[in-house]
N, C-alpha and C positions, 0 to 999 in steps of 0.2 A: 504493500500500500504506500502511495506517495505521502510524504511527510507534510503536515501543515499545522499551523498554530491553532490548537483546539481551545480558543477563547470563545469565538462565535464564528459560525460559518454557514453558508447556504449551499446545500446540496442540490445540484441540477441534474435531474434524471432524464437522460436523453432517450431512454426506452419509453418513458411516459410521453415525451414530446413526439416521438415517432408514432406511438399509438394514437395520440390525439390527431395528428396530421392524417393518418389513415381513416379515422372516423369522419373528419371534415371532408376528405376526398369522396367518401361514399355519399355524404349528404349533398355535395356539390354536383354530383353527376358528371356531366361532360364539361363543366366549367373549370377553368384554370384557377388555381389557388394563389393569391397574392398573400405572402406572409408578412404581417405587420411586425416589424422588428425595431421600431423606433425606441428611444430611451433605453439603449443597451438591451434590446429585446425584453422590454418591460422589467428590466433589472436582472435578467437571467444570463447575460453575457452574449453579446451579438455574434462574436466570432464563432463560439461553440454552437449556438442555435442555428445560425445560417449555414455553417459548414455541414451539419447533419441534414438540414432541410434540402440543401442543394444536392446532397448525395441521394435524396429520396425523389428528386426530379422537380423541385420547385424552381420556377423560372422567373418569378416576380417577387420583389421585396419592397416593402414600404418603409420609408424613414421620414423623420421630421425636418431634417436640415442637411445641408450639403456635407458638413463634416462627418455626420454619421455615414453618409454614402461613401466618402473617401475611406473611412475606416473599413467598411465592408470590402471595397476593392483591394485594400492592402492585405486583407485576409483571404484573398483568392475567390471572392464571390463574383461570378461573371454573368449572372442573369440581368434582367432589366431592373434597375433600382429607381423607384419613383419617389421623388421628394414631394411630400404633401405640403410643406411649408414654404416660406419666403426665402429667396436667395437674392441678396442685393447685387446691383449691377457690377460692383467691383469684383465679384466672384463668378461672373458668367463664364470667364475663361476656364474655370475649374469644372464647371458643368461639362464642358467639352472634354477637358483633359481626363476626367474620370468616367465619362460616359453616363452621366446622371440624367434621367428624364425628369423635367421640371413640371410642376403643376402651374397652369395658367388659369388664374382665377378672376381676371378682369381683362377687358380689351386693352386698357392702358398698359398693363404689365405685359401682355402678350406682344404688344407693339414694340416694347423695349427689347424683349427677347428676340423678336424677328429682326429688328434693326441691327442688333449686335451680330446676329448670325449672318446677315447679308454683308456686313462689313468684313467678314472673314470667309465669305464664299461657301458657307455651309448651311445646313438646315438643322435646327435644334429640335430634338424630340420632346413633345409635351403631351400631357393628359389635361384635358380642359375640365375644370371644376364647375359644376352647375349648382347654384343654390336653389334648393327646392323646399326649404323650410327650416333649415338649421340656422339661417340668417347669420352666417359666418363668412367664409371665403366662397366666392363663386359668382358667375354671371347669372342673370335672371331671365334672359329672353333668347328666343331663337335667332333674332336679328343679331345679337351680340355674338352668338356662336358662329353665324355666317361671316361676320367680320373677322373673327379669329381664323377661321378656316381659309379665308382668302389671303392671309398674310404669307408672303412668299418665303420667309426665312424659317418657317416652322414645319416640322413633321408631326402633324396632329394625329396621334395614335389612338386615343381613347377619350371618352367623356365619362365623368362619374359624379356621383353625389354622395352625401353623407346623411344618414338617417338620425333624427333627433330622438326617437322613442321606439325603435324597432325591437327593443328588448322588453317591451311591455305588452301584456295581453289585455289591458284595459281597452274597452271598445273604442273610445275616442282616440287613443294612441294608435290602434290598429288602422283606424280610418285615416288618421293623419299620415301614417307611413305609406298607406296605399296611395294617397294623393301625391306624396313625394315621388314615389316610383312612377306614377302616371305622368307627372310633370317632366321628369327626366326623359322618359321615352318620347313624349310629345315634342321635346326640343331636339333630342339627339338621335333618335332612331332614324335609320335610312340615310345617314350621312357618311357611311363608310367607316365608322369609328367603332372600336370595341366599347362595350358598356360594362361598368361595374358600379354596384350600389350596396350590395349585401355585406355589411359588417358582421360581427359575431351574432348580434341579435337577428339580423336579416337571414343569416345562414340557418339559425335555429328555428325561427318562428315564421319566416316568409320564404320557404324553400321554392315556392312556385314562381318567384319573380324572374323575369326575363333578364338575362345577362350573359356575358362571356367570361367574366372573372368574378370571384368572390374574394373578399378581404378578411382573412382570419386573424383576429387579434387576440383578445383575452382567452377565448376558448382553446386556442393553440397551446396556451400555458396551463390549461386545466382549471380555470376559474370561471365563475358565472358572470355574465354581463349585468345581471340584475338580481342579485341574491336578495331574498330567498326563493325567487321564482325558479321552479325546477328546470333543469337543463335536459331536454329530450335527446341526449347524446351521451354515450359512455366516454367521459373524459376524465383524465387523471392529473392531479396537481404535479407540476414539473419541479417546483421549488419546495424544499423543506429547510426551514431555518432552525439551526440548532445552536446550543451553547453548552455550558458545563457548570457544575457546582464548584465554585472556587473556595468557598468557606462556609462552615456551619457554626451557628451560635445557638445556645440555649438561653432564652431570655425570660425573666420573671414577669408576672402580671404587673402592669403599670409602666412597662418600658415603652418609650416612644421611638419611632423608627423613621429615619430618612429626613430629608429637608422639610422644613415647615412644621415638623412634629404632627403631621396630619393623621398618623396612625398610632394608636396606643393599644398594646396587648391587654386583652381582658382577662387572660389566664396565662399560665406558663406555657410557652410554645418554643418550637425549634424553627429557626429561620435559616435560609440559605442565601448567599450572595451569588448572583448570576452575572457574569461579566458581559452584559449587553445593555445598551442604553439608547437614549435618543440620538446620540451622535452616530449610532449604528443603524438608525432608521426605526428603532422600536420606540414609538412615539411616547412623549411624556403624558399624553392623555390616557395612556393605559394605567396610570397611577391608581392603585386601589380598585381597578376595574378589570384588568386582564388576568390571564392565568397561563401557566406553563405545565407541561406534563413531565413528571419525573418518576421513573420506575413504575409506570402505569397509573400514577395518582395525579390528579389535577390539583395544582398548587396555586392559590391566589396570590397575585401581586399585592404587597402591602406597602403603604407609604408611597412616596413619590419616586417615579422612575428618574434615575440620575443620568448624567451624560454618558457614562461608560458602564454603569452597573444598575441592577434591579434586585430588589429583595422580595423573596417569596416565603410564604408559610409552608414548611415541609413537615409539620408535626405528624401528619398521617402517613408519611412515606416510609415503608419498611426498608430496613437495611441501607439507609441512605449514607453515602460516602462522598467526600470530595472527589471530583473527577467523573461523577455520574453524568451521563448525557441528559441534556434538557431539550425537550421539543418545544420550541417557541411557536412556529407555524408548522403544521403538519396535517396529514390526514389520519393520524392515529386516533383522534377522537374529534367530535364536532366542535368542541370548545377551543381547539387549537387550529381549526381550519382558517385559512386566509380570509375567506369571505365572511365567516362568522366574526373574526376579530375586527375586520373592517366595519361590520355593522355595529359593533360596540362603540365605535367612534363616529358613527353617522356618515361613513364614507364608503368607498368601494375597494374591492380587492386590488384593482389596478394600482391604486395609490400606495398600498403597502409593499407590493413587490418592487415598484419603481423607487421606493424610498430606501430600500436596503442599501446601505452606504457602500462606497467603493473600498472602504477599509475592511469590509467583510469579504474574505476569499470565497470564490465560487468553486466548489469541489464537484467536479464533473463525474457523474456516474454513467457508465455505459456497460451494458450486458452484466449489470449487477456489481461492477467493480469500479474503483476510482481510476479513471483514465488520465486525469489532468487536474492540477490545482491552479486556478487563475488568480493571480495577485495583481492588483492594480497599483500603478505608481511606484513600482519597485525598480530601483536603478540596477 
């Protein structure tokens, strides 16, 4: 086994990733899968995730900004990389250098891209974003689409939209999503463009939508787009966040714990110091709210989460010792699930995996064994 610092670490299970991709492929039918790998593959390590997906035949990858695309190229990813976000004009040269497909979300921006390309005697590949109800990036009319299609410096390959509530089965949300899809097709169908609209919610709950590509995001990593709504697909969490018991203390009733003295022991208890905190992405809002699994027992967080450490009550844990493994996020029980923990904070699982800090090594599991340990920022 490869050696790594067992303070806190995130295990990335590539077998679970492959399983999820195969399930998505089945749901997508004859549509291509665009893997959304922005934000370091939702915190899972973009190089590792994309390398495995490319080996499985994925030809489209979605990123948020140019530098993420440059990173993928440096790791040997050779498919089409679509930048969803803005690239300023000073970096148009690098779009060409690294072969990045840019989103064109307005006529004005498309004209800038086209003028740049004409000045270099090339055509820049773009996907045209159409706003159908998200009210974010995108053009609004067929006339705008025609203007962009007429620009001589652009290689217009696809048109797409993003759904606002495709992960909801509320009747009004379903109707809204259907209207978004109808608007997309009314503007872009028949223009010789590939079409994509289905994000994770669209893949799960709107399989019937017409398209050439689906965009798999959070379900690729085994989390729900709208917990606790059930996911009609067999997906497995790819990330397990672990730590260790670094110290044990027996404390008498009346003892106060951590910053602000927000917890007072009502009886004699045993507590454990867990070396993970908010600088690692374990949010301070888990104070006296979260729980961790140790030796099969769920242990509540007591007092405030610190920058680098968290204290839990381990009074009920049999045979506990320093060095025992702690499951912070896992599928070992519902209370350590990523989506469940996100719900405690009133947020979504996406935020928790994206927040896992770069000082946390990613321990890559393949075929049941550690294949690599990814450490960020190490000279």
